[in-house]
Backbone of each chain as ProteinMPNN parsed JSONL, in Angstrom:
{"seq_chain_A": "MTTEEIYARLVPLIAAYLPEDVLADEIRPEADLTAELNINSAHLVDVVLDVEDKFDIELSNSDMENLRTVQDAVDIVNSKITAVS", "coords_chain_A": {"N_chain_A": [[138.643, 132.016, 45.574], [140.472, 129.057, 45.011], [142.28, 127.713, 42.184], [142.286, 124.951, 42.378], [140.015, 124.488, 43.846], [138.127, 125.449, 42.086], [138.425, 123.597, 39.996], [137.636, 121.254, 41.323], [134.956, 121.782, 41.668], [134.089, 121.93, 39.074], [134.373, 119.322, 38.001], [132.124, 117.53, 38.705], [130.102, 118.843, 37.255], [130.89, 118.541, 34.642], [131.003, 115.764, 34.5], [128.333, 115.039, 34.533], [127.537, 115.146, 31.908], [128.887, 113.309, 30.436], [129.272, 110.817, 27.902], [127.972, 107.384, 27.932], [130.119, 105.653, 27.568], [132.367, 106.831, 28.586], [134.262, 107.234, 31.449], [133.996, 108.897, 34.666], [136.449, 109.18, 35.902], [138.153, 109.693, 33.876], [138.298, 112.339, 33.526], [140.537, 114.873, 33.388], [142.816, 117.62, 33.968], [144.067, 118.244, 31.504], [142.44, 117.067, 29.637], [140.69, 116.961, 26.566], [137.578, 118.345, 26.017], [135.678, 117.697, 24.02], [137.015, 116.097, 22.061], [138.374, 114.071, 23.567], [136.827, 113.506, 25.886], [134.458, 113.128, 24.7], [132.154, 114.738, 24.744], [129.384, 116.091, 23.255], [128.516, 118.826, 20.953], [126.123, 120.027, 21.704], [125.8, 119.22, 24.316], [128.058, 120.39, 25.378], [127.378, 123.027, 25.45], [125.374, 122.814, 27.437], [127.029, 122.165, 29.631], [128.442, 124.584, 29.808], [126.35, 126.365, 30.436], [125.564, 125.349, 32.886], [127.937, 125.785, 34.334], [127.947, 128.574, 34.291], [125.748, 129.087, 35.992], [126.554, 127.835, 38.371], [128.899, 129.253, 39.14], [128.041, 131.814, 38.982], [128.577, 133.506, 36.735], [129.109, 134.918, 33.386], [129.607, 133.581, 30.265], [131.239, 134.515, 27.217], [130.968, 134.534, 23.57], [133.574, 134.357, 22.633], [134.884, 133.233, 24.776], [133.749, 130.741, 24.646], [134.807, 129.833, 22.252], [137.425, 129.558, 22.971], [137.389, 127.428, 24.679], [138.562, 124.407, 25.178], [139.835, 122.363, 26.729], [139.567, 120.86, 30.033], [141.165, 122.306, 31.757], [141.107, 124.769, 30.406], [138.509, 125.541, 30.947], [138.724, 125.902, 33.733], [140.506, 128.023, 33.75], [139.019, 130.043, 32.457], [136.838, 130.346, 34.194], [138.228, 131.16, 36.479], [139.35, 133.606, 35.652], [137.036, 135.077, 35.341], [135.81, 135.133, 37.895], [137.755, 136.321, 39.363], [137.858, 138.789, 38.19], [135.492, 140.017, 39.079], [135.721, 140.055, 41.823]], "CA_chain_A": [[138.591, 130.57, 45.309], [141.711, 128.583, 44.367], [142.04, 126.949, 40.962], [141.969, 123.596, 42.761], [138.605, 124.489, 44.259], [137.325, 125.584, 40.853], [138.496, 122.31, 39.353], [136.817, 120.304, 42.095], [133.533, 122.071, 41.43], [133.793, 121.691, 37.659], [134.317, 117.926, 37.665], [130.758, 116.925, 38.662], [129.301, 119.488, 36.185], [131.29, 117.87, 33.375], [130.656, 114.321, 34.595], [126.901, 114.853, 34.25], [127.282, 115.059, 30.439], [129.753, 112.323, 29.774], [128.537, 109.67, 27.34], [128.068, 106.204, 28.762], [131.381, 104.914, 27.445], [133.486, 107.594, 29.218], [134.144, 107.231, 32.934], [134.303, 110.203, 35.292], [137.873, 109.299, 36.269], [138.944, 110.151, 32.697], [138.386, 113.801, 33.549], [141.849, 115.384, 33.828], [142.935, 119.021, 33.518], [144.429, 118.407, 30.072], [141.52, 116.309, 28.769], [139.885, 117.732, 25.641], [136.177, 118.067, 26.373], [134.966, 117.068, 22.891], [137.83, 115.064, 21.385], [138.712, 112.963, 24.468], [135.708, 113.125, 26.811], [133.324, 112.818, 23.815], [130.989, 115.608, 24.99], [128.973, 116.662, 21.951], [128.436, 120.282, 20.963], [124.912, 120.419, 22.422], [126.065, 119.02, 25.777], [129.078, 121.347, 25.8], [126.567, 124.226, 25.825], [124.781, 122.506, 28.739], [128.094, 122.293, 30.591], [128.712, 126.02, 29.993], [125.203, 126.998, 31.121], [125.655, 124.954, 34.315], [129.085, 126.485, 34.907], [127.507, 129.945, 34.523], [124.89, 129.038, 37.169], [127.347, 127.386, 39.532], [129.871, 130.278, 39.546], [127.378, 133.092, 38.789], [129.353, 134.262, 35.724], [128.538, 134.773, 32.061], [130.657, 133.369, 29.216], [131.02, 135.152, 25.901], [131.233, 133.664, 22.432], [134.993, 134.106, 22.502], [135.224, 132.255, 25.837], [133.33, 129.403, 24.144], [135.752, 129.457, 21.201], [138.714, 129.214, 23.623], [137.183, 126.309, 25.585], [138.897, 123.087, 24.594], [140.129, 121.382, 27.755], [139.043, 121.074, 31.362], [141.933, 123.417, 32.259], [140.592, 126.04, 29.807], [137.33, 125.903, 31.766], [139.18, 126.401, 35.026], [141.1, 129.361, 33.511], [137.937, 130.981, 32.157], [136.133, 130.635, 35.438], [139.153, 131.864, 37.371], [139.481, 134.965, 35.168], [135.753, 135.776, 35.559], [135.511, 135.412, 39.312], [138.805, 137.259, 39.801], [137.517, 140.096, 37.653], [134.429, 140.667, 39.798], [135.968, 140.148, 43.232]], "C_chain_A": [[139.858, 130.139, 44.563], [141.337, 127.848, 43.095], [141.736, 125.5, 41.293], [140.481, 123.475, 43.168], [137.679, 124.605, 43.053], [137.264, 124.272, 40.095], [137.588, 121.288, 39.993], [135.299, 120.552, 41.868], [133.153, 121.816, 39.992], [133.613, 120.22, 37.333], [132.92, 117.337, 37.666], [129.862, 117.572, 37.572], [129.6, 118.836, 34.853], [130.835, 116.439, 33.369], [129.227, 114.045, 34.259], [126.604, 114.67, 32.765], [128.168, 114.112, 29.707], [128.9, 111.259, 29.127], [128.835, 108.419, 28.139], [129.423, 105.509, 28.707], [132.595, 105.708, 27.976], [133.241, 107.653, 30.715], [134.597, 108.569, 33.497], [135.781, 110.312, 35.637], [138.79, 109.617, 35.045], [139.003, 111.659, 32.635], [139.703, 114.201, 34.178], [141.948, 116.833, 33.364], [143.192, 119.165, 32.042], [143.495, 117.716, 29.107], [140.728, 117.285, 27.906], [138.44, 117.335, 25.807], [135.411, 117.311, 25.248], [135.738, 115.888, 22.31], [138.094, 113.855, 22.297], [137.533, 112.561, 25.336], [134.396, 112.881, 26.018], [132.018, 113.571, 24.177], [130.599, 116.258, 23.687], [128.696, 118.153, 22.08], [127.233, 120.787, 21.757], [125.131, 120.292, 23.928], [127.163, 119.982, 26.263], [128.38, 122.689, 26.159], [125.902, 124.027, 27.166], [125.808, 122.672, 29.837], [128.313, 123.78, 30.898], [127.611, 126.709, 30.757], [125.207, 126.611, 32.599], [126.81, 125.599, 35.015], [128.682, 127.958, 35.216], [126.654, 130.059, 35.823], [125.683, 128.827, 38.436], [128.236, 128.541, 40.071], [129.293, 131.708, 39.431], [128.208, 134.027, 37.916], [128.64, 134.127, 34.43], [129.702, 134.619, 31.056], [130.251, 134.009, 27.916], [131.292, 134.151, 24.797], [132.72, 133.362, 22.27], [135.465, 133.166, 23.576], [134.929, 130.854, 25.287], [134.319, 128.908, 23.091], [137.075, 129.001, 21.806], [138.6, 127.989, 24.519], [137.431, 125.034, 24.86], [139.044, 122.025, 25.714], [139.493, 121.763, 29.086], [139.827, 122.298, 31.987], [141.476, 124.766, 31.677], [139.386, 126.495, 30.617], [137.715, 126.503, 33.121], [139.709, 127.837, 34.845], [140.017, 130.419, 33.241], [137.187, 131.389, 33.396], [136.962, 131.531, 36.385], [139.247, 133.34, 36.963], [138.172, 135.782, 35.471], [135.5, 136.123, 37.032], [136.566, 136.318, 39.92], [138.448, 138.638, 39.409], [136.421, 140.795, 38.498], [134.742, 140.848, 41.294], [136.939, 141.286, 43.559]], "O_chain_A": [[140.265, 130.785, 43.597], [140.198, 127.407, 42.943], [140.988, 124.859, 40.554], [139.809, 122.49, 42.863], [136.622, 123.978, 42.984], [136.206, 123.871, 39.61], [136.867, 120.555, 39.316], [134.495, 119.619, 41.882], [131.993, 121.51, 39.712], [132.792, 119.879, 36.481], [132.552, 116.685, 36.69], [128.971, 116.914, 37.035], [128.705, 118.602, 34.04], [130.337, 115.942, 32.359], [128.898, 112.968, 33.76], [125.569, 114.117, 32.393], [128.201, 114.108, 28.476], [127.907, 110.824, 29.712], [129.793, 108.365, 28.911], [129.835, 104.858, 29.668], [133.733, 105.268, 27.813], [132.178, 108.06, 31.183], [135.432, 109.27, 32.926], [136.323, 111.416, 35.664], [140.004, 109.779, 35.175], [139.689, 112.212, 31.776], [139.962, 113.91, 35.346], [141.226, 117.233, 32.45], [142.648, 120.05, 31.382], [143.709, 117.758, 27.895], [140.176, 118.273, 28.389], [138.096, 116.154, 25.748], [134.613, 116.413, 25.516], [135.178, 114.814, 22.094], [138.039, 112.719, 21.826], [137.273, 111.369, 25.498], [133.377, 112.486, 26.584], [130.92, 113.072, 23.931], [131.427, 116.926, 23.068], [128.647, 118.685, 23.189], [127.3, 121.834, 22.402], [124.703, 121.143, 24.707], [127.187, 120.344, 27.439], [128.795, 123.376, 27.093], [125.856, 124.958, 27.971], [125.506, 123.259, 30.876], [128.363, 124.192, 32.057], [127.877, 127.54, 31.625], [124.896, 127.431, 33.462], [126.695, 125.94, 36.192], [129.036, 128.5, 36.263], [126.819, 130.984, 36.618], [125.515, 129.531, 39.431], [128.313, 128.77, 41.278], [129.974, 132.684, 39.744], [128.504, 135.163, 38.287], [127.691, 133.353, 34.312], [130.633, 135.423, 31.021], [129.074, 134.044, 27.558], [131.785, 133.052, 25.05], [133.1, 132.276, 21.833], [136.366, 132.365, 23.331], [135.723, 129.924, 25.432], [134.634, 127.72, 23.036], [137.769, 128.162, 21.232], [139.606, 127.543, 25.071], [136.63, 124.609, 24.027], [138.457, 120.946, 25.646], [138.948, 122.857, 29.237], [139.243, 123.168, 32.633], [141.464, 125.778, 32.378], [139.248, 127.676, 30.935], [137.117, 127.473, 33.586], [139.422, 128.732, 35.64], [140.096, 131.543, 33.736], [136.926, 132.567, 33.643], [136.471, 132.489, 36.981], [139.226, 134.223, 37.82], [138.21, 136.968, 35.798], [135.052, 137.219, 37.372], [136.292, 137.014, 40.898], [138.682, 139.584, 40.161], [136.424, 142.02, 38.617], [134.124, 141.677, 41.962], [137.261, 141.506, 44.727]]}, "seq_chain_B": "MLSTATHIIESLPYKKPFLFVDRITEVDENGITAEYTFRNDEYFYEGHFVNNPVTPGVILTECMAQIGLAAFGSYLLGKIEKSANLSMALSHTDMDFLYPVLPGEKVHVIARKEYFRFNKLKCSVKMLNERDTVVCKGVMSGMIKYL", "coords_chain_B": {"N_chain_B": [[106.856, 141.475, 7.249], [105.513, 139.386, 6.012], [107.276, 138.843, 3.875], [109.59, 138.265, 5.298], [108.781, 135.925, 6.611], [108.428, 134.247, 4.401], [111.016, 134.172, 3.374], [112.33, 132.877, 5.496], [111.266, 130.263, 5.364], [112.28, 129.599, 2.855], [114.91, 129.466, 3.497], [115.277, 127.096, 4.793], [116.72, 123.846, 5.119], [115.214, 121.744, 3.813], [113.055, 119.803, 1.718], [110.165, 118.811, -0.212], [109.646, 115.309, -0.025], [109.776, 116.026, 2.658], [109.42, 118.42, 3.971], [107.844, 120.189, 6.4], [106.461, 122.601, 6.863], [104.176, 125.028, 6.056], [103.401, 127.724, 6.258], [104.456, 130.632, 7.946], [103.102, 132.337, 10.551], [103.544, 134.076, 12.657], [106.385, 135.582, 14.041], [108.931, 136.44, 16.323], [111.459, 137.684, 18.553], [110.944, 136.094, 20.734], [109.411, 133.874, 20.042], [107.696, 131.637, 17.749], [105.076, 131.04, 15.381], [103.559, 128.726, 13.33], [102.104, 126.974, 10.481], [100.936, 123.804, 9.21], [99.626, 121.638, 6.77], [98.74, 118.314, 6.763], [98.92, 116.478, 3.995], [96.649, 114.364, 2.204], [97.971, 112.461, 0.719], [100.53, 112.009, 1.837], [103.657, 110.384, 2.033], [104.106, 108.58, 4.133], [101.731, 107.607, 5.077], [101.035, 105.375, 3.744], [102.177, 103.268, 4.996], [101.781, 103.588, 7.717], [99.145, 103.626, 9.657], [98.79, 100.221, 8.379], [96.015, 100.194, 6.351], [94.925, 102.078, 8.084], [95.484, 105.069, 8.28], [97.547, 107.195, 10.161], [99.211, 110.048, 11.39], [102.624, 109.662, 11.996], [104.229, 109.816, 15.264], [106.904, 110.555, 15.201], [106.944, 112.106, 12.93], [105.318, 114.221, 13.648], [106.909, 115.267, 15.631], [109.072, 115.969, 14.043], [107.898, 117.945, 12.437], [107.397, 119.91, 14.374], [110.04, 120.405, 15.124], [111.104, 121.422, 12.792], [109.771, 123.819, 12.625], [109.934, 124.998, 15.275], [112.664, 124.858, 15.844], [114.437, 124.835, 13.525], [113.274, 126.787, 11.668], [112.674, 128.915, 13.401], [115.213, 129.209, 14.539], [116.675, 129.998, 12.256], [115.592, 132.51, 11.93], [116.425, 133.697, 14.374], [119.166, 133.656, 14.081], [119.62, 135.788, 12.529], [120.452, 136.573, 10.001], [118.946, 135.929, 7.258], [119.313, 133.565, 4.871], [118.915, 132.593, 1.52], [119.919, 130.321, 0.185], [120.319, 126.813, 0.735], [121.93, 126.422, 3.248], [121.72, 126.27, 5.894], [122.457, 124.747, 8.913], [121.255, 122.201, 10.872], [120.962, 120.416, 13.868], [119.221, 118.135, 15.581], [119.046, 117.797, 19.078], [117.814, 117.101, 21.463], [114.671, 115.84, 22.636], [111.553, 115.914, 24.333], [108.604, 114.697, 24.468], [104.994, 114.752, 24.653], [102.33, 112.955, 23.374], [99.097, 113.545, 22.582], [96.661, 113.404, 21.147], [95.542, 111.82, 18.094], [96.76, 112.738, 14.783], [95.254, 113.074, 11.762], [95.138, 112.174, 8.228], [94.967, 115.007, 6.084], [94.536, 116.893, 8.036], [94.982, 120.134, 9.394], [97.541, 121.723, 11.186], [98.69, 123.841, 13.855], [101.717, 125.057, 15.031], [103.217, 126.183, 17.941], [105.964, 127.728, 19.228], [108.006, 128.599, 21.936], [110.799, 130.435, 23.02], [113.209, 129.116, 25.161], [115.96, 129.3, 25.662], [118.608, 130.719, 23.642], [121.717, 130.106, 23.122], [125.096, 130.161, 22.292], [124.675, 128.939, 19.829], [122.882, 126.927, 20.472], [119.57, 126.131, 20.531], [116.783, 126.085, 22.622], [113.439, 125.174, 23.031], [110.083, 125.454, 24.252], [107.379, 123.649, 22.988], [104.24, 123.384, 21.271], [101.577, 121.646, 19.57], [98.643, 122.354, 17.822], [95.402, 121.348, 16.804], [92.786, 121.969, 14.301], [90.58, 122.42, 15.881], [91.612, 123.742, 17.939], [92.66, 122.071, 19.861], [95.175, 120.817, 21.909], [97.465, 118.679, 20.481], [99.982, 117.579, 20.669], [102.836, 118.164, 22.82], [105.77, 119.595, 24.346], [109.293, 119.787, 25.062], [112.155, 120.785, 23.191], [115.447, 120.697, 21.785], [118.226, 121.957, 19.845], [121.132, 122.238, 17.733], [121.965, 125.079, 15.873], [123.187, 126.55, 12.996], [124.819, 128.513, 10.424], [126.419, 127.016, 7.696]], "CA_chain_B": [[106.599, 140.232, 7.96], [105.183, 138.332, 5.045], [108.473, 138.466, 3.138], [110.481, 137.58, 6.259], [108.29, 134.546, 6.78], [108.697, 133.482, 3.181], [112.451, 133.953, 3.329], [112.707, 131.866, 6.475], [110.98, 128.954, 4.803], [113.217, 129.325, 1.771], [116.238, 129.221, 4.07], [115.3, 125.813, 5.433], [117.39, 122.803, 4.317], [114.301, 120.639, 3.593], [112.136, 119.941, 0.605], [109.238, 117.71, -0.337], [108.458, 115.073, 0.828], [110.162, 116.11, 4.082], [109.228, 119.791, 4.459], [106.586, 120.206, 7.13], [106.086, 123.969, 7.191], [103.529, 125.708, 4.955], [103.301, 129.178, 6.417], [104.821, 131.196, 9.258], [102.1, 133.374, 10.784], [104.08, 135.048, 13.586], [107.718, 135.305, 14.547], [109.673, 137.527, 16.91], [112.635, 137.202, 19.346], [110.486, 135.185, 21.821], [108.776, 132.66, 19.628], [107.269, 131.516, 16.358], [103.878, 130.279, 15.14], [103.481, 128.354, 11.89], [101.073, 125.94, 10.225], [101.201, 122.8, 8.159], [98.52, 120.708, 6.515], [99.192, 116.967, 6.343], [98.199, 116.093, 2.82], [96.113, 112.966, 2.215], [98.89, 111.545, 0.05], [101.845, 111.966, 2.403], [104.204, 109.053, 1.71], [104.15, 107.658, 5.263], [100.41, 107.039, 5.392], [100.89, 104.088, 3.118], [102.624, 102.189, 5.909], [101.543, 103.892, 9.136], [99.297, 102.169, 9.77], [98.144, 99.521, 7.312], [94.562, 100.45, 6.331], [94.528, 102.959, 9.18], [96.506, 106.095, 8.252], [97.726, 108.137, 11.267], [100.518, 110.704, 11.294], [103.549, 109.109, 13.037], [104.731, 110.747, 16.276], [108.203, 111.115, 14.775], [106.713, 113.167, 11.963], [104.814, 115.367, 14.405], [108.124, 115.827, 16.27], [109.851, 116.599, 12.959], [107.161, 119.166, 12.062], [107.664, 120.864, 15.467], [111.471, 120.773, 15.136], [111.356, 122.295, 11.592], [109.233, 125.151, 12.926], [110.427, 125.576, 16.533], [114.147, 124.939, 15.932], [115.089, 125.252, 12.284], [112.766, 128.049, 11.161], [112.884, 129.941, 14.457], [116.655, 129.438, 14.631], [117.028, 130.784, 11.111], [115.205, 133.923, 12.199], [117.229, 134.206, 15.458], [120.524, 133.875, 13.613], [119.626, 137.196, 12.159], [120.703, 136.827, 8.588], [118.261, 134.86, 6.556], [119.895, 133.364, 3.572], [118.031, 131.715, 0.804], [120.535, 129.015, -0.159], [120.031, 125.803, 1.799], [123.134, 126.119, 3.97], [121.405, 126.252, 7.34], [122.749, 123.462, 9.505], [120.448, 121.982, 12.085], [121.118, 119.057, 14.421], [118.32, 117.922, 16.737], [119.839, 117.192, 20.136], [117.026, 116.545, 22.556], [113.228, 116.062, 22.611], [110.798, 115.285, 25.399], [107.285, 114.959, 23.915], [103.77, 114.022, 25.012], [101.398, 112.89, 22.257], [97.788, 113.494, 23.284], [95.602, 113.013, 20.224], [96.093, 111.499, 16.756], [96.592, 113.688, 13.703], [94.874, 112.257, 10.648], [95.408, 112.761, 6.929], [94.176, 116.155, 5.779], [94.444, 117.86, 9.189], [95.895, 121.324, 9.458], [97.96, 121.954, 12.578], [99.485, 125.032, 14.185], [102.8, 124.819, 15.984], [103.638, 127.392, 18.646], [107.202, 127.498, 19.962], [108.506, 129.719, 22.743], [112.205, 130.269, 23.304], [113.691, 129.023, 26.533], [117.19, 130.045, 25.459], [119.395, 130.519, 22.431], [123.046, 130.448, 23.548], [126.179, 129.413, 21.657], [124.039, 128.178, 18.734], [121.954, 125.917, 20.947], [118.2, 126.676, 20.75], [115.865, 125.231, 23.35], [112.091, 125.737, 23.031], [108.878, 124.657, 24.61], [106.589, 123.599, 21.769], [102.953, 122.634, 21.261], [100.912, 121.592, 18.299], [97.192, 122.391, 18.0], [94.654, 121.037, 15.59], [91.847, 123.064, 13.909], [89.657, 122.686, 16.992], [92.455, 124.343, 19.014], [93.018, 121.072, 20.875], [96.629, 120.503, 21.898], [97.632, 117.259, 20.108], [101.231, 117.171, 21.322], [103.559, 119.246, 23.397], [106.99, 119.176, 25.011], [110.417, 120.678, 24.867], [113.176, 120.254, 22.273], [116.601, 121.56, 21.537], [119.069, 121.564, 18.712], [122.198, 123.144, 17.361], [121.593, 125.738, 14.637], [124.175, 127.494, 12.505], [125.055, 128.532, 8.948], [127.668, 126.307, 7.339]], "C_chain_B": [[106.334, 139.108, 6.989], [106.442, 137.886, 4.303], [109.468, 137.776, 4.072], [110.108, 136.163, 6.422], [108.601, 133.688, 5.59], [110.17, 133.151, 3.088], [112.928, 132.909, 4.325], [112.46, 130.467, 5.927], [111.931, 128.574, 3.679], [114.626, 129.002, 2.271], [116.386, 127.822, 4.661], [115.929, 124.727, 4.512], [116.488, 121.561, 4.104], [113.55, 120.903, 2.293], [111.184, 118.765, 0.601], [109.959, 116.408, -0.602], [108.779, 115.239, 2.322], [110.205, 117.556, 4.566], [107.859, 119.866, 5.115], [106.253, 121.598, 7.689], [105.44, 124.589, 5.941], [103.645, 127.23, 5.065], [103.654, 129.598, 7.835], [103.868, 132.332, 9.49], [102.617, 134.453, 11.757], [105.506, 134.642, 13.924], [108.33, 136.565, 15.157], [110.783, 136.889, 17.748], [112.223, 136.124, 20.393], [109.896, 133.87, 21.296], [108.319, 132.741, 18.157], [105.944, 130.731, 16.358], [103.808, 129.978, 13.686], [102.465, 127.234, 11.756], [101.51, 125.006, 9.139], [99.948, 121.951, 8.026], [99.056, 119.387, 6.028], [98.337, 116.529, 5.185], [97.763, 114.617, 2.901], [97.081, 111.981, 1.639], [100.317, 111.584, 0.574], [102.385, 110.527, 2.315], [104.077, 108.063, 2.882], [102.805, 107.054, 5.62], [100.191, 105.669, 4.78], [101.252, 102.932, 4.062], [102.357, 102.424, 7.359], [100.151, 104.452, 9.296], [98.626, 101.509, 8.575], [96.633, 99.675, 7.397], [94.044, 101.389, 7.396], [95.526, 104.136, 9.27], [96.457, 107.091, 9.437], [99.078, 108.732, 11.155], [101.433, 110.161, 12.388], [104.004, 110.195, 14.026], [106.063, 111.358, 15.853], [108.006, 112.238, 13.751], [106.144, 114.4, 12.611], [106.044, 116.086, 15.089], [108.949, 116.56, 15.209], [109.239, 117.942, 12.582], [107.498, 120.287, 13.109], [109.114, 121.33, 15.478], [111.779, 121.647, 13.937], [110.868, 123.703, 11.869], [109.941, 125.759, 14.162], [111.946, 125.676, 16.636], [114.728, 125.459, 14.64], [114.6, 126.644, 11.773], [112.974, 129.183, 12.148], [114.368, 130.242, 14.588], [117.181, 130.217, 13.469], [116.741, 132.248, 11.326], [116.157, 134.481, 13.303], [118.696, 134.424, 15.046], [120.706, 135.256, 12.984], [119.921, 137.525, 10.715], [120.148, 135.688, 7.797], [118.833, 134.721, 5.174], [119.096, 132.324, 2.839], [118.65, 130.314, 0.518], [120.433, 128.061, 1.026], [121.351, 125.466, 2.518], [122.947, 126.277, 5.491], [121.667, 124.797, 7.829], [121.973, 123.293, 10.804], [120.641, 120.567, 12.563], [120.236, 119.016, 15.686], [119.106, 117.262, 17.861], [118.997, 116.583, 21.285], [115.549, 116.814, 22.282], [112.597, 115.319, 23.832], [109.314, 115.636, 25.072], [106.172, 114.15, 24.553], [102.857, 114.104, 23.8], [99.986, 112.605, 22.829], [96.632, 113.033, 22.444], [96.203, 112.708, 18.852], [95.865, 112.666, 15.767], [96.396, 112.89, 12.414], [95.157, 112.952, 9.33], [94.437, 113.914, 6.657], [94.057, 117.196, 6.862], [95.415, 118.959, 9.044], [96.243, 121.543, 10.907], [98.739, 123.29, 12.64], [100.555, 124.608, 15.201], [103.194, 126.173, 16.61], [104.878, 127.041, 19.443], [107.608, 128.753, 20.695], [109.926, 129.434, 23.146], [112.447, 130.13, 24.781], [115.106, 129.651, 26.593], [117.794, 129.807, 24.086], [120.79, 131.022, 22.772], [124.04, 129.531, 22.79], [125.598, 128.439, 20.586], [123.144, 127.028, 19.167], [120.58, 126.596, 21.237], [117.41, 125.66, 21.508], [114.506, 125.93, 23.389], [111.111, 124.846, 23.68], [108.005, 124.757, 23.362], [105.262, 122.942, 22.016], [102.349, 122.705, 19.861], [99.414, 121.494, 18.54], [96.499, 122.037, 16.705], [93.613, 122.154, 15.3], [90.792, 123.338, 14.931], [90.358, 123.317, 18.176], [92.71, 123.375, 20.173], [94.533, 120.823, 20.768], [96.79, 119.035, 21.607], [98.968, 116.74, 20.568], [101.99, 118.398, 21.81], [104.808, 118.694, 24.065], [108.044, 120.228, 24.874], [111.436, 119.968, 23.948], [114.281, 121.252, 22.142], [117.425, 121.059, 20.394], [120.132, 122.611, 18.479], [121.911, 123.745, 15.969], [122.737, 126.643, 14.233], [124.18, 127.53, 10.973], [126.371, 127.861, 8.676], [128.655, 127.306, 6.66]], "O_chain_B": [[106.87, 138.009, 7.13], [106.66, 136.689, 4.12], [110.118, 136.807, 3.678], [110.958, 135.273, 6.386], [108.994, 132.531, 5.736], [110.55, 132.024, 2.771], [113.837, 132.135, 4.023], [113.324, 129.595, 6.011], [112.339, 127.421, 3.545], [115.421, 128.363, 1.582], [117.495, 127.405, 4.995], [115.694, 124.705, 3.304], [116.975, 120.435, 4.209], [113.425, 122.038, 1.835], [111.385, 117.809, 1.35], [110.885, 116.433, -1.412], [108.106, 114.641, 3.161], [110.96, 117.875, 5.484], [106.838, 119.635, 4.468], [105.821, 121.739, 8.833], [106.076, 124.668, 4.89], [103.947, 127.92, 4.091], [103.202, 128.99, 8.805], [103.826, 133.248, 8.668], [102.184, 135.604, 11.693], [105.788, 133.453, 14.075], [108.251, 137.641, 14.564], [111.016, 135.684, 17.655], [113.06, 135.353, 20.863], [109.88, 132.868, 22.011], [108.52, 133.732, 17.455], [105.717, 129.876, 17.214], [103.978, 130.877, 12.863], [102.025, 126.633, 12.736], [102.322, 125.338, 8.276], [99.301, 121.595, 9.011], [99.744, 119.325, 5.009], [97.154, 116.238, 5.36], [98.392, 113.777, 3.545], [97.057, 110.802, 1.993], [101.241, 111.229, -0.159], [101.635, 109.569, 2.505], [103.956, 106.857, 2.664], [102.741, 106.091, 6.384], [99.322, 104.904, 5.198], [100.739, 101.818, 3.961], [102.664, 101.563, 8.183], [99.96, 105.651, 9.094], [97.942, 102.195, 7.816], [96.032, 99.322, 8.412], [92.833, 101.487, 7.593], [96.318, 104.203, 10.21], [95.436, 107.74, 9.668], [100.036, 108.02, 10.854], [101.078, 110.189, 13.567], [104.144, 111.36, 13.651], [106.325, 112.533, 16.112], [108.783, 113.191, 13.701], [106.442, 115.517, 12.185], [106.156, 117.312, 15.097], [109.462, 117.65, 15.462], [109.941, 118.941, 12.426], [107.828, 121.42, 12.757], [109.403, 122.484, 15.792], [112.629, 122.533, 14.032], [111.469, 124.674, 11.409], [110.47, 126.869, 14.107], [112.467, 126.476, 17.414], [115.458, 126.451, 14.659], [115.402, 127.535, 11.492], [113.398, 130.277, 11.775], [114.752, 131.403, 14.733], [118.072, 131.046, 13.656], [117.532, 133.117, 10.958], [116.64, 135.606, 13.179], [119.378, 135.282, 15.607], [121.811, 135.797, 12.927], [119.665, 138.64, 10.261], [120.761, 134.628, 7.667], [118.832, 135.673, 4.394], [118.656, 131.324, 3.406], [117.976, 129.288, 0.606], [120.461, 128.484, 2.182], [121.838, 124.341, 2.407], [123.912, 126.398, 6.245], [121.19, 123.813, 7.264], [122.033, 124.131, 11.704], [120.509, 119.618, 11.79], [120.455, 119.721, 16.671], [119.775, 116.256, 17.623], [119.44, 115.664, 21.974], [115.196, 117.872, 21.762], [113.064, 114.265, 24.263], [108.851, 116.737, 25.371], [106.376, 113.002, 24.948], [102.632, 115.186, 23.258], [99.74, 111.576, 23.458], [95.725, 112.359, 22.932], [97.24, 113.261, 18.485], [94.926, 113.451, 15.899], [97.271, 112.12, 12.019], [95.387, 114.161, 9.294], [93.247, 113.82, 6.955], [93.524, 118.28, 6.623], [96.551, 118.753, 8.618], [95.364, 121.553, 11.769], [99.328, 123.768, 11.67], [100.262, 123.86, 16.135], [103.462, 127.152, 15.913], [104.835, 126.126, 20.265], [107.559, 129.849, 20.137], [110.242, 128.322, 23.569], [111.952, 130.929, 25.575], [115.392, 130.444, 27.489], [117.512, 128.794, 23.446], [121.04, 132.227, 22.722], [123.844, 128.321, 22.674], [126.004, 127.282, 20.488], [122.694, 126.241, 18.334], [120.474, 127.497, 22.069], [117.35, 124.495, 21.113], [114.413, 127.11, 23.728], [111.26, 123.624, 23.675], [107.903, 125.822, 22.752], [105.145, 122.053, 22.86], [102.563, 123.646, 19.096], [98.953, 120.679, 19.34], [96.969, 122.396, 15.625], [93.587, 123.168, 15.998], [90.148, 124.386, 14.878], [89.799, 123.421, 19.268], [92.943, 123.791, 21.308], [95.077, 120.644, 19.678], [96.317, 118.202, 22.38], [99.088, 115.545, 20.84], [101.822, 119.505, 21.3], [104.911, 117.495, 24.323], [107.76, 121.397, 24.61], [111.552, 118.742, 23.937], [114.112, 122.454, 22.346], [117.345, 119.892, 20.012], [120.036, 123.735, 18.971], [121.649, 123.014, 15.014], [123.215, 127.43, 15.05], [123.601, 126.66, 10.322], [127.351, 128.121, 9.374], [129.761, 126.92, 6.282]]}, "name": "protein", "num_of_chains": 2, "seq": "MTTEEIYARLVPLIAAYLPEDVLADEIRPEADLTAELNINSAHLVDVVLDVEDKFDIELSNSDMENLRTVQDAVDIVNSKITAVSMLSTATHIIESLPYKKPFLFVDRITEVDENGITAEYTFRNDEYFYEGHFVNNPVTPGVILTECMAQIGLAAFGSYLLGKIEKSANLSMALSHTDMDFLYPVLPGEKVHVIARKEYFRFNKLKCSVKMLNERDTVVCKGVMSGMIKYL"}
């Protein structure tokens, strides 16, 4: 799977947890999930659990600590699916 | 078990008149059971309702959150600390209220873990009265950590 394909699959997962005052078109690779997209800590866990289901991977606590931007999510997913394939 | 249960209650960041856990009767990795008796002189009965005291649904929800999220989360975090530095933020509830809980009633709360990942605890919860009737039930989640 290319990183572009990973990104395309991540966008709707993230969009599902955006607060009402943030539009889905504000999702960009460099967007900070909590500071810019205003996803709260509880919903960030929901995003991660959905990502785990969607890509059939498991994230560790250190992955969670490194997760700041949408691109970080792409990189984490990419490293996990590359590792198993 | 008895001392663990006592330590969990001591770790909670609540006190009277907003502590709604008397005793933890069971706790393990999968769930918790605890009880609370709503005293006749709880402060909210004075206004809910006028001349007709009934325990507010938000207080029943709070009681279930203190047991099913805060107390259970304190246990799951694995290091029970006495000082009140447990941080708990309720993030979601979906409750059905089936029967009223009146002043003086003792209730049991049973919570089962759905997941505890990255400090987010999600539980299915139910509250039973002394006749073992389910008075409210639902699911709730919150973020739990030590500050």
